[in-house]
C-alpha positions as CSV (number, residue, x, y, z in Angstrom):
1,M,-111.7,26.2,45.3
2,S,-112.2,29.3,47.4
3,I,-112.0,33.1,47.5
4,Q,-111.4,34.3,51.0
5,K,-111.9,38.0,51.9
6,L,-109.3,39.2,54.5
7,D,-110.0,42.2,56.7
8,F,-106.5,42.9,58.1
9,A,-106.0,46.0,55.8
10,E,-109.5,47.4,56.1
11,P,-110.8,50.1,55.8
12,F,-107.9,51.2,53.6
13,F,-107.6,48.2,51.2
14,S,-109.6,45.2,50.3
15,V,-107.6,41.9,50.2
16,K,-108.6,38.5,48.8
17,F,-106.8,35.2,49.1
18,L,-107.6,32.9,46.1
19,Q,-107.0,29.2,46.2
20,D,-107.4,26.6,43.5
21,E,-109.5,28.8,41.2
22,L,-109.6,27.8,37.5
23,E,-110.2,31.5,36.6
24,Y,-111.1,34.8,38.1
25,D,-112.4,38.0,36.6
26,V,-110.5,41.1,37.7
27,N,-112.7,44.3,37.8
28,G,-110.9,47.6,37.9
29,R,-107.2,47.8,39.0
30,V,-105.8,45.3,41.5
31,I,-102.4,44.2,42.6
32,L,-102.0,40.5,41.9
33,L,-99.3,38.4,43.8
34,N,-98.7,34.8,42.8
35,L,-97.8,32.6,45.9
36,A,-97.8,29.3,44.0
37,E,-95.0,27.5,42.1
38,E,-97.3,27.3,39.1
39,A,-97.6,30.4,36.9
40,I,-100.9,32.3,36.8
41,Q,-102.0,32.8,33.2
42,I,-102.9,36.3,32.1
43,H,-103.8,36.1,28.4
44,E,-100.5,35.1,26.7
45,Q,-98.4,35.9,29.8
46,G,-97.4,33.9,32.8
47,L,-97.0,35.4,36.3
48,A,-94.3,33.4,38.1
49,H,-93.9,32.4,41.7
50,L,-93.6,35.4,44.1
51,N,-94.0,37.9,41.3
52,S,-96.7,40.5,41.2
53,I,-98.2,43.0,38.7
54,I,-101.1,45.4,38.4
55,A,-104.0,43.6,36.6
56,V,-106.7,45.7,35.0
57,N,-110.2,44.5,33.8
58,T,-109.0,41.1,32.7
59,R,-109.5,37.3,33.3
60,I,-106.7,35.4,35.0
61,K,-106.5,31.6,35.0
62,N,-104.8,28.7,36.8
63,I,-104.7,30.3,40.3
64,K,-103.3,27.9,42.9
65,H,-102.5,30.4,45.6
66,A,-102.7,34.2,45.1
67,V,-103.4,37.5,46.8
68,I,-105.3,40.3,45.3
69,I,-105.2,43.9,46.7
70,E,-108.1,46.1,45.7
71,R,-108.5,49.9,46.1
72,F,-104.7,50.4,46.3
73,D,-104.9,53.6,44.2
74,D,-108.4,54.8,45.0
75,H,-107.2,57.4,47.5
76,E,-107.2,60.9,46.2
77,D,-104.5,62.1,48.6
78,D,-101.7,60.0,50.0
79,E,-101.0,62.2,52.9
80,T,-104.7,61.9,54.1
81,L,-104.4,58.2,53.7
82,Y,-101.2,58.0,55.8
83,Y,-102.7,60.2,58.5
84,A,-105.7,57.9,58.8
85,V,-103.4,54.8,58.8
86,K,-101.3,56.2,61.7
87,Q,-104.5,56.7,63.7
88,K,-105.5,53.1,63.3
89,W,-102.3,51.0,63.2
90,P,-99.7,50.9,66.1
91,S,-96.0,51.4,65.5
92,A,-94.0,48.4,64.6
93,Y,-91.9,49.0,67.7
94,E,-94.9,48.8,69.9
95,V,-95.9,45.4,68.4
96,R,-92.5,43.8,67.8
97,G,-90.3,45.5,70.4
98,E,-87.1,45.3,68.3
99,E,-84.6,48.0,69.2
100,R,-83.8,48.9,65.6
101,L,-87.5,50.0,65.3
102,K,-87.5,52.3,68.3
103,G,-88.4,55.9,67.3
104,V,-88.9,54.9,63.6
105,S,-92.0,56.1,61.8
106,H,-93.1,52.6,60.9
107,Y,-96.6,51.4,61.5
108,M,-98.2,48.0,61.0
109,S,-101.6,46.5,60.5
110,P,-102.8,43.3,62.3
111,K,-101.2,40.2,60.9
112,I,-103.3,37.4,59.5
113,W,-102.2,33.8,58.9
114,I,-103.7,31.6,56.1
115,G,-102.0,28.2,56.8
116,N,-98.3,28.8,56.7
117,I,-98.6,32.3,55.0
118,G,-98.6,35.5,57.1
119,L,-99.8,38.8,55.7
120,T,-99.2,42.3,57.2
121,M,-99.4,45.8,55.9
122,Y,-96.7,48.4,56.9
123,H,-96.7,52.2,56.6
124,S,-93.2,53.7,56.4
125,G,-93.8,57.4,57.2
126,S,-90.4,59.1,56.9
127,V,-87.8,59.7,54.2
128,P,-85.3,58.2,54.9
129,L,-87.0,55.5,57.0
130,N,-83.8,54.3,58.8
131,V,-85.4,50.9,59.8
132,G,-81.9,49.4,60.0
133,L,-80.0,46.7,58.3
134,H,-80.8,43.2,59.6
135,K,-80.3,39.5,58.7
136,E,-82.4,37.8,61.4
137,H,-86.2,38.0,62.0
138,P,-86.6,37.6,65.7
139,F,-90.4,37.9,65.5
140,C,-90.4,34.7,63.5
141,P,-87.5,32.5,64.7
142,V,-88.6,29.4,62.7
143,P,-85.7,27.8,60.6
144,G,-86.4,28.2,56.9
145,F,-88.5,31.3,57.3
146,R,-89.0,33.2,54.0
147,E,-90.3,36.7,53.3
148,V,-90.9,39.1,50.4
149,H,-92.5,42.5,50.3
150,T,-95.0,43.9,47.8
151,Q,-95.3,47.7,47.3
152,I,-98.9,49.0,47.7
153,V,-98.6,52.9,47.8
154,G,-95.6,55.2,47.3
155,I,-92.1,54.2,46.2
156,G,-89.4,52.4,48.1
157,K,-86.3,50.3,47.6
158,M,-85.0,47.0,49.0
159,Q,-81.3,47.2,49.7
160,Q,-78.8,44.3,50.3
161,C,-75.4,44.7,51.8
162,H,-72.3,42.6,52.3
163,E,-72.0,43.8,55.9
164,K,-74.1,45.8,58.4
165,D,-73.0,49.0,56.7
166,L,-74.7,50.8,53.8
167,A,-71.2,51.5,52.4
168,T,-71.1,47.8,51.5
169,L,-74.4,48.0,49.4
170,Y,-74.3,45.7,46.4
171,F,-77.9,45.3,45.3
172,E,-80.7,47.8,45.3
173,E,-84.2,47.2,43.8
174,T,-86.7,50.0,43.3
175,M,-90.3,49.2,44.3
176,A,-93.3,51.0,42.8
177,P,-96.9,50.0,43.5
178,G,-97.5,46.4,42.3
179,H,-93.9,45.4,42.5
180,T,-92.5,42.5,44.7
181,H,-88.8,42.4,45.1
182,K,-86.7,39.4,44.2
183,P,-86.4,36.8,47.0
184,M,-83.3,37.3,49.1
185,F,-83.3,34.0,51.1
186,D,-81.3,30.9,50.1
187,E,-82.5,27.3,50.4
188,E,-81.9,27.2,54.2
189,G,-83.7,30.5,54.7
190,N,-80.5,32.6,55.3
191,Y,-80.6,36.3,54.4
192,P,-78.0,38.9,53.6
193,W,-77.9,42.2,55.5
194,H,-80.9,44.0,54.1
195,Q,-83.5,46.7,54.7
196,F,-86.5,48.4,53.1
197,E,-85.9,52.1,52.5
198,T,-88.3,54.8,51.5
199,I,-88.0,57.0,48.4
200,T,-91.4,58.5,49.3
201,P,-93.6,57.7,52.3
202,S,-94.9,54.2,51.5
203,I,-97.2,51.3,52.3
204,F,-96.1,47.8,51.5
205,M,-97.3,44.3,52.3
206,A,-95.0,41.8,54.0
207,V,-95.6,38.1,53.0
208,E,-94.1,35.6,55.5
209,M,-93.9,32.0,54.5
210,L,-93.2,29.3,57.1
211,P,-91.9,25.8,56.2
212,I,-94.6,23.2,55.9
213,G,-95.4,21.8,59.4
214,A,-94.2,24.9,61.3
215,T,-96.6,26.6,63.6
216,P,-97.2,30.3,63.1
217,P,-95.7,32.3,66.0
218,R,-98.1,34.0,68.4
C-alpha cells in the first residue's frame, strides 16, 4: 500500500499516485482517475478502468492504481494561471521536436514515470489549437503503446477521423474538467487519425501506458 506525491505539476496542481489502498478519504474537490482493471468504489457507484470523475469530500475504496489531482479549480483566474504555466513549462515542440507541433501554442510539464505509466501535463493556449491529426507517437515508439487524456482546466474535445483530414471526422468527444476520453487504441495499440482540439484554452494530463516489460523511453 502506498500514496506517492508527485511533483511534476507543481506549483500549479498537487498530484498523488495511489496503489493498493483499501480506502482513502478525499478532502475537498479532486479529479480521480482509475488506472486499474478493478473498479474503485465510491459509495454505491463503481469507477471503471480509465474513467475519471470529480470526487468531493468522500471516501473511496478498493484502489489498486489511481491518480488524484488536487487544486485543479483553486485558481481564481485561468488567464493568470496560463501565463504562469507558460513561464515555467517549455513548448511541446522544444521538448519533442515533432514538426506538427512547430509554432503551436502547446506547452508541457516534466514527464514522470511510475513503472510503465507516464504522466505529463499540457497547456493548450490557442483556440483553435491546430496540433494536427496523427496516428503515430514517435516520442514513444514502443509497440502496444496506449494513451488517454484527462481534462484538468478549460474545455476541449478529442476528435477521431477516418483519414488525415478533418472533413472525415466521425467521432468527437467533449472534455470538461474531470473527464477522460474513451480509449482509442485497439488490442495491438493501433490508433485512428486523432487530435486534441481546444474549445477554450486548456490544461490536460496525458497518461501513457507501456506494455509490461517495456522500458520507458528517455
